[in-house]
KOLLOSE-790278 format. One line per 4 residues: number of its first residue (from 1); their letters; for each residue z, x negated, y negated of N, C-alpha, C, O, CB. Coordinates in nm, 3 decimals. Last residue first. Glycine has a CB too. Layout:
NUM> a> Z,X,Y,Z,X,Y,Z,X,Y,Z,X,Y,Z,X,Y ~ ...
END
This chain:
118> ctqa> 17.080,-10.096,10.315,17.191,-10.119,10.236,17.242,-10.266,10.237,17.340,-10.298,10.170,17.296,-10.028,10.279 ~ 16.889,-10.043,10.450,16.834,-10.019,10.334,16.929,-10.060,10.221,16.907,-10.065,10.100,16.796,-9.883,10.329 ~ 16.957,-10.064,10.732,16.868,-10.194,10.654,16.858,-10.187,10.515,16.828,-10.286,10.448,16.713,-10.203,10.696 ~ 17.068,-9.768,10.742,17.116,-9.894,10.711,17.079,-10.005,10.704,17.167,-10.081,10.663,17.177,-9.914,10.757
114> llka> 16.809,-9.624,10.707,16.934,-9.654,10.583,17.021,-9.766,10.618,17.047,-9.853,10.536,17.045,-9.523,10.560 ~ 16.689,-9.692,10.992,16.665,-9.706,10.882,16.754,-9.713,10.713,16.747,-9.804,10.630,16.595,-9.629,10.902 ~ 16.934,-9.603,11.111,16.911,-9.726,11.163,16.830,-9.773,11.047,16.868,-9.876,10.990,16.844,-9.731,11.305 ~ 16.928,-9.345,11.076,17.006,-9.409,11.052,16.990,-9.555,11.044,17.046,-9.616,10.952,17.075,-9.372,11.116
110> mtgs> 16.634,-9.279,11.190,16.683,-9.267,11.042,16.813,-9.334,11.021,16.806,-9.398,10.916,16.699,-9.118,10.996 ~ 16.617,-9.295,11.460,16.587,-9.428,11.333,16.644,-9.375,11.216,16.708,-9.452,11.144,16.411,-9.470,11.289 ~ 16.653,-9.047,11.522,16.755,-9.160,11.594,16.748,-9.258,11.496,16.849,-9.307,11.446,16.711,-9.226,11.752 ~ 16.562,-8.790,11.319,16.514,-8.870,11.408,16.632,-8.983,11.415,16.699,-9.005,11.314,16.368,-8.916,11.369
106> agvh> 16.590,-8.571,11.164,16.688,-8.571,11.316,16.627,-8.680,11.368,16.632,-8.676,11.491,16.680,-8.430,11.435 ~ 16.450,-8.603,10.933,16.632,-8.648,10.927,16.641,-8.657,11.091,16.701,-8.752,11.140,16.773,-8.495,10.842 ~ 16.216,-8.495,11.020,16.233,-8.642,10.994,16.371,-8.677,11.047,16.407,-8.742,11.146,16.220,-8.680,10.836 ~ 16.294,-8.245,11.267,16.231,-8.261,11.116,16.263,-8.475,11.141,16.307,-8.546,11.231,16.368,-8.134,10.936
102> plit> 16.090,-8.187,11.532,16.229,-8.177,11.481,16.148,-8.262,11.355,16.036,-8.311,11.338,16.383,-8.252,11.585 ~ 15.792,-8.021,11.557,15.834,-8.163,11.608,15.969,-8.147,11.537,15.950,-8.062,11.450,15.731,-8.310,11.561 ~ 15.625,-7.809,11.682,15.663,-7.839,11.562,15.786,-7.928,11.625,15.855,-7.900,11.723,15.691,-7.709,11.459 ~ 15.258,-7.713,11.762,15.383,-7.732,11.816,15.466,-7.802,11.667,15.403,-7.840,11.568,15.371,-7.839,11.970
98> inkd> 15.043,-7.505,11.834,15.044,-7.533,11.735,15.237,-7.577,11.768,15.324,-7.492,11.791,14.970,-7.413,11.629 ~ 14.697,-7.413,11.991,14.803,-7.467,11.965,14.917,-7.519,11.853,14.862,-7.588,11.767,14.775,-7.521,12.007 ~ 14.517,-7.120,11.974,14.491,-7.280,11.939,14.632,-7.260,11.952,14.692,-7.153,11.936,14.407,-7.356,11.784 ~ 14.451,-6.845,11.979,14.409,-6.911,12.135,14.413,-7.080,12.088,14.337,-7.161,12.141,14.211,-6.849,12.208
94> pwry> 14.565,-6.699,11.777,14.616,-6.709,11.896,14.606,-6.803,12.016,14.685,-6.834,12.106,14.592,-6.622,11.928 ~ 14.547,-6.731,11.483,14.503,-6.874,11.574,14.592,-6.838,11.693,14.683,-6.915,11.724,14.548,-7.052,11.497 ~ 14.711,-6.533,11.336,14.584,-6.588,11.336,14.469,-6.660,11.415,14.346,-6.649,11.411,14.599,-6.638,11.276 ~ 14.950,-6.668,11.492,14.933,-6.524,11.472,14.805,-6.473,11.469,14.764,-6.394,11.554,14.987,-6.484,11.359
90> rakd> 15.010,-6.916,11.405,14.965,-6.862,11.562,14.926,-6.685,11.564,14.877,-6.616,11.653,15.121,-6.891,11.685 ~ 15.037,-6.859,11.174,14.874,-6.908,11.159,14.897,-6.873,11.293,14.812,-6.793,11.333,14.805,-7.079,11.105 ~ 15.269,-6.771,11.152,15.191,-6.643,11.090,15.062,-6.702,11.136,14.968,-6.623,11.146,15.202,-6.605,10.906 ~ 15.431,-6.902,11.241,15.429,-6.797,11.328,15.307,-6.746,11.284,15.237,-6.681,11.361,15.546,-6.702,11.326
86> ierp> 15.432,-7.117,11.069,15.350,-7.139,11.201,15.361,-7.041,11.241,15.278,-7.041,11.332,15.377,-7.232,11.298 ~ 15.573,-7.002,10.878,15.449,-6.985,10.814,15.378,-7.051,10.939,15.255,-7.048,10.929,15.430,-7.057,10.654 ~ 15.842,-6.959,10.993,15.801,-6.830,10.948,15.639,-6.866,10.934,15.563,-6.776,10.971,15.886,-6.778,10.800 ~ 15.887,-7.241,11.033,15.899,-7.158,11.128,15.827,-7.032,11.104,15.749,-6.993,11.192,16.026,-7.140,11.153
82> idni> 15.940,-7.275,10.728,15.851,-7.362,10.841,15.775,-7.302,10.953,15.654,-7.303,10.973,15.937,-7.452,10.915 ~ 16.172,-7.135,10.689,16.040,-7.119,10.630,15.906,-7.203,10.736,15.806,-7.161,10.795,16.058,-7.192,10.461 ~ 16.391,-7.210,10.885,16.371,-7.054,10.876,16.198,-7.014,10.817,16.123,-6.926,10.857,16.505,-6.987,10.751 ~ 16.431,-7.465,10.884,16.508,-7.352,10.996,16.402,-7.229,11.005,16.350,-7.175,11.103,16.685,-7.281,10.930
78> vhsg> 16.359,-7.553,10.724,16.324,-7.636,10.799,16.333,-7.502,10.903,16.247,-7.461,10.980,16.408,-7.780,10.809 ~ 16.447,-7.429,10.472,16.307,-7.460,10.497,16.284,-7.495,10.626,16.169,-7.466,10.660,16.258,-7.561,10.417 ~ 16.751,-7.474,10.529,16.664,-7.307,10.531,16.549,-7.341,10.535,16.498,-7.278,10.628,16.673,-7.194,10.400 ~ 16.785,-7.763,10.668,16.844,-7.681,10.585,16.725,-7.530,10.578,16.621,-7.524,10.643,16.871,-7.777,10.433
74> aslf> 16.830,-8.022,10.845,16.779,-7.878,10.896,16.840,-7.761,10.803,16.924,-7.680,10.843,16.829,-7.849,11.062 ~ 16.737,-8.312,10.610,16.790,-8.213,10.667,16.736,-8.080,10.750,16.624,-8.035,10.731,16.845,-8.186,10.582 ~ 16.466,-8.414,10.555,16.587,-8.493,10.586,16.703,-8.418,10.627,16.779,-8.486,10.695,16.626,-8.571,10.474 ~ 16.104,-8.364,10.629,16.241,-8.299,10.548,16.366,-8.385,10.604,16.349,-8.425,10.720,16.270,-8.111,10.587
70> ypvv> 15.881,-8.314,10.689,15.882,-8.422,10.628,16.022,-8.395,10.546,16.038,-8.406,10.425,15.747,-8.448,10.549 ~ 15.804,-8.179,11.002,15.867,-8.173,10.892,15.892,-8.249,10.812,15.980,-8.310,10.873,15.941,-8.142,10.903 ~ 15.482,-8.198,11.167,15.605,-8.253,11.135,15.646,-8.224,10.986,15.576,-8.232,10.885,15.600,-8.398,11.163 ~ 15.288,-8.020,11.385,15.339,-8.024,11.299,15.487,-8.127,11.254,15.590,-8.116,11.321,15.338,-7.910,11.302
66> vver> 15.016,-8.038,11.550,15.105,-8.070,11.564,15.206,-8.116,11.417,15.197,-8.225,11.360,15.069,-8.146,11.656 ~ 14.745,-7.855,11.673,14.841,-7.884,11.523,14.949,-7.940,11.584,14.983,-7.883,11.688,14.896,-7.743,11.418 ~ 14.462,-7.847,11.909,14.591,-7.834,11.832,14.643,-7.889,11.747,14.593,-7.999,11.722,14.668,-7.837,11.880 ~ 14.187,-7.831,11.790,14.260,-7.727,11.904,14.392,-7.721,11.904,14.450,-7.612,11.901,14.233,-7.758,12.046
62> vgrs> 13.930,-7.805,11.572,14.093,-7.877,11.621,14.137,-7.790,11.727,14.108,-7.671,11.729,14.231,-7.877,11.490 ~ 13.742,-7.728,11.425,13.731,-7.729,11.610,13.860,-7.817,11.627,13.862,-7.903,11.716,13.560,-7.822,11.701 ~ 13.814,-7.666,11.172,13.693,-7.778,11.182,13.692,-7.841,11.366,13.657,-7.949,11.413,13.740,-7.938,11.045 ~ 13.931,-7.437,11.150,13.802,-7.408,11.125,13.739,-7.538,11.176,13.624,-7.534,11.219,13.774,-7.369,10.975
58> fcad> 14.192,-7.602,11.220,14.125,-7.520,11.318,13.957,-7.453,11.288,13.877,-7.426,11.378,14.231,-7.401,11.336 ~ 14.240,-7.673,10.985,14.194,-7.803,11.075,14.131,-7.680,11.183,14.012,-7.686,11.215,14.348,-7.938,11.148 ~ 14.207,-7.462,10.771,14.131,-7.572,10.788,14.115,-7.689,10.907,14.022,-7.768,10.924,14.160,-7.623,10.691 ~ 14.478,-7.332,10.867,14.350,-7.291,10.871,14.211,-7.348,10.901,14.130,-7.319,10.989,14.345,-7.257,10.782
54> iaag> 14.682,-7.571,10.794,14.625,-7.494,10.938,14.492,-7.466,10.991,14.422,-7.512,11.081,14.664,-7.373,10.942 ~ 14.641,-7.528,10.533,14.569,-7.667,10.607,14.553,-7.619,10.733,14.444,-7.617,10.790,14.660,-7.818,10.613 ~ 14.687,-7.275,10.468,14.572,-7.307,10.463,14.537,-7.417,10.547,14.437,-7.420,10.619,14.544,-7.322,10.346 ~ 14.956,-7.251,10.576,14.898,-7.167,10.631,14.747,-7.224,10.624,14.679,-7.229,10.726,14.933,-7.039,10.572
50> ispe> 15.070,-7.461,10.367,15.071,-7.475,10.523,14.982,-7.399,10.587,14.912,-7.461,10.667,15.194,-7.444,10.585 ~ 14.858,-7.521,10.103,14.972,-7.454,10.171,14.978,-7.474,10.306,14.873,-7.508,10.361,14.974,-7.318,10.151 ~ 14.777,-7.818,9.980,14.758,-7.710,10.029,14.865,-7.632,10.089,14.966,-7.693,10.125,14.674,-7.728,10.100 ~ 14.919,-7.777,9.686,14.846,-7.790,9.769,14.816,-7.862,9.871,14.827,-7.983,9.857,14.795,-7.788,9.732
46> sfel> 15.293,-7.714,9.546,15.138,-7.778,9.553,15.106,-7.700,9.683,15.170,-7.622,9.754,15.119,-7.973,9.569 ~ 15.449,-7.549,9.555,15.449,-7.618,9.439,15.344,-7.734,9.454,15.325,-7.826,9.375,15.589,-7.666,9.408 ~ 15.590,-7.556,9.905,15.536,-7.507,9.772,15.596,-7.577,9.664,15.705,-7.633,9.650,15.558,-7.359,9.751 ~ 15.506,-7.711,10.149,15.573,-7.569,10.130,15.570,-7.449,9.996,15.556,-7.327,9.989,15.710,-7.606,10.143
42> favv> 15.201,-7.849,10.187,15.319,-7.810,10.139,15.389,-7.705,10.150,15.331,-7.597,10.163,15.317,-7.817,10.051 ~ 15.069,-8.065,10.435,15.070,-7.961,10.354,15.195,-7.948,10.279,15.289,-8.025,10.301,15.042,-7.849,10.424 ~ 14.832,-8.317,10.530,14.963,-8.315,10.471,14.974,-8.163,10.431,14.866,-8.125,10.385,14.979,-8.422,10.343 ~ 14.714,-8.501,10.850,14.669,-8.378,10.713,14.845,-8.395,10.651,14.941,-8.455,10.701,14.607,-8.144,10.791
38> vdea> 14.562,-8.718,10.997,14.660,-8.676,10.967,14.648,-8.602,10.801,14.600,-8.635,10.693,14.751,-8.789,10.995 ~ 14.317,-8.740,11.077,14.366,-8.728,11.167,14.505,-8.670,11.131,14.563,-8.592,11.207,14.351,-8.835,11.231 ~ 14.153,-8.932,10.855,14.097,-8.711,10.838,14.245,-8.692,10.955,14.308,-8.597,10.907,13.833,-8.621,10.962 ~ 14.243,-9.190,10.924,14.302,-9.132,10.792,14.315,-8.950,10.780,14.401,-8.872,10.737,14.192,-9.191,10.664
34> alql> 14.270,-9.236,11.247,14.136,-9.223,11.142,14.270,-9.138,11.005,14.355,-9.051,11.022,13.947,-9.073,11.231 ~ 14.501,-9.411,11.365,14.439,-9.267,11.380,14.326,-9.315,11.226,14.327,-9.405,11.142,14.589,-9.093,11.359 ~ 14.682,-9.595,11.463,14.576,-9.617,11.468,14.506,-9.499,11.477,14.448,-9.472,11.582,14.559,-9.697,11.549 ~ 14.945,-9.492,11.386,14.934,-9.453,11.489,14.808,-9.492,11.532,14.780,-9.442,11.641,14.963,-9.337,11.492
30> naav> 14.963,-9.651,11.129,15.047,-9.689,11.207,15.051,-9.611,11.349,15.138,-9.645,11.429,15.158,-9.685,11.135 ~ 14.767,-9.528,10.996,14.736,-9.647,10.985,14.838,-9.683,11.120,14.785,-9.745,11.213,14.761,-9.713,10.828 ~ 14.894,-9.260,10.942,14.792,-9.265,11.070,14.735,-9.445,11.069,14.655,-9.475,11.158,14.629,-9.128,11.039 ~ 15.104,-9.343,10.835,15.116,-9.291,10.936,15.030,-9.300,11.036,15.046,-9.327,11.155,15.134,-9.200,10.914
26> ksam> 14.965,-9.409,10.580,15.051,-9.492,10.674,15.068,-9.469,10.792,15.051,-9.561,10.872,15.162,-9.502,10.643 ~ 14.874,-9.166,10.494,14.806,-9.264,10.523,14.850,-9.397,10.614,14.783,-9.462,10.694,14.774,-9.292,10.412 ~ 15.111,-9.025,10.454,15.045,-8.984,10.586,14.968,-9.081,10.582,14.969,-9.126,10.696,14.976,-8.848,10.608 ~ 15.234,-9.174,10.219,15.337,-9.157,10.353,15.194,-9.140,10.460,15.170,-9.231,10.539,15.474,-8.981,10.346
22> tlve> 15.018,-9.049,10.048,15.011,-9.256,10.096,15.123,-9.226,10.186,15.085,-9.289,10.285,15.064,-9.426,9.942 ~ 15.105,-8.815,10.043,14.964,-8.814,10.080,14.944,-9.006,10.144,14.884,-9.059,10.238,14.852,-8.757,9.906 ~ 15.334,-8.858,9.932,15.345,-8.789,10.034,15.223,-8.793,10.130,15.226,-8.781,10.252,15.377,-8.669,9.993 ~ 15.297,-8.942,9.678,15.372,-9.021,9.748,15.371,-8.972,9.914,15.405,-9.049,10.004,15.512,-9.018,9.678
18> knaa> 15.181,-8.714,9.553,15.090,-8.836,9.577,15.171,-8.909,9.679,15.106,-8.943,9.778,15.056,-8.931,9.440 ~ 15.378,-8.579,9.483,15.319,-8.526,9.594,15.200,-8.629,9.653,15.144,-8.625,9.763,15.264,-8.384,9.554 ~ 15.523,-8.728,9.276,15.577,-8.695,9.412,15.497,-8.652,9.488,15.529,-8.682,9.603,15.670,-8.612,9.419 ~ 15.297,-8.728,9.073,15.339,-8.844,9.190,15.399,-8.816,9.285,15.360,-8.859,9.394,15.414,-8.942,9.158
14> vrrs> 15.303,-8.457,9.027,15.192,-8.487,9.088,15.237,-8.628,9.169,15.222,-8.644,9.290,15.068,-8.497,8.981 ~ 15.567,-8.257,9.002,15.556,-8.377,8.970,15.410,-8.409,9.077,15.419,-8.385,9.198,15.709,-8.462,8.993 ~ 15.661,-8.015,9.153,15.604,-7.982,9.030,15.516,-8.130,8.981,15.406,-8.115,8.928,15.733,-7.931,8.921 ~ 15.631,-8.039,9.546,15.690,-8.105,9.400,15.572,-8.059,9.277,15.449,-8.061,9.287,15.700,-8.310,9.412
10> ghav> 15.700,-8.031,9.851,15.628,-7.973,9.715,15.700,-8.046,9.637,15.808,-8.103,9.655,15.633,-7.810,9.673 ~ 15.808,-8.070,10.092,15.858,-7.944,10.028,15.745,-7.925,9.920,15.700,-7.812,9.901,16.019,-7.955,9.962 ~ 15.533,-8.120,10.377,15.658,-8.169,10.269,15.702,-8.031,10.153,15.641,-7.925,10.139,15.586,-8.327,10.157 ~ 15.473,-8.166,10.671,15.425,-8.056,10.610,15.601,-8.126,10.513,15.713,-8.158,10.553,15.390,-7.867,10.721
6> illq> 15.178,-8.355,10.847,15.315,-8.336,10.758,15.305,-8.224,10.692,15.200,-8.171,10.654,15.348,-8.444,10.652 ~ 15.023,-8.240,11.161,15.039,-8.206,11.014,15.194,-8.238,10.961,15.297,-8.185,11.001,15.003,-8.042,10.994 ~ 14.772,-8.403,11.347,14.907,-8.397,11.271,14.928,-8.333,11.148,14.866,-8.360,11.045,14.949,-8.517,11.244 ~ 14.540,-8.249,11.545,14.533,-8.301,11.428,14.749,-8.333,11.389,14.831,-8.251,11.429,14.423,-8.165,11.315
2> km> 14.316,-8.326,11.877,14.455,-8.307,11.788,14.478,-8.346,11.623,14.441,-8.455,11.579,14.561,-8.396,11.861 ~ 14.062,-8.221,12.060,14.102,-8.271,11.933,14.223,-8.211,11.869,14.239,-8.097,11.824,13.996,-8.259,11.846
END
């Protein structure tokens, strides 16, 4: 079983975090997955943390977690912080697979999306 984990920054504003949860539901629907097959974790200011979300996935019997950094640019969180949290999880779960995909802003379709909004 594979789990998609969307990692967002997190906000002190509850409404901002709920937007990410809504996006995860839409991603699940577009991928024709059950809502519980796409989960969200936050780097800071909200829960669950990346480590807690990964631990929960693997505790449920998931064999692989695919991480999507929900960030627009390759800043310090994408380059340093998220990989550091993933490395900690890999240490705790050496028999499981964790893959980090490129951050959302690196997608070739991001430019098309921005152009459509103008």
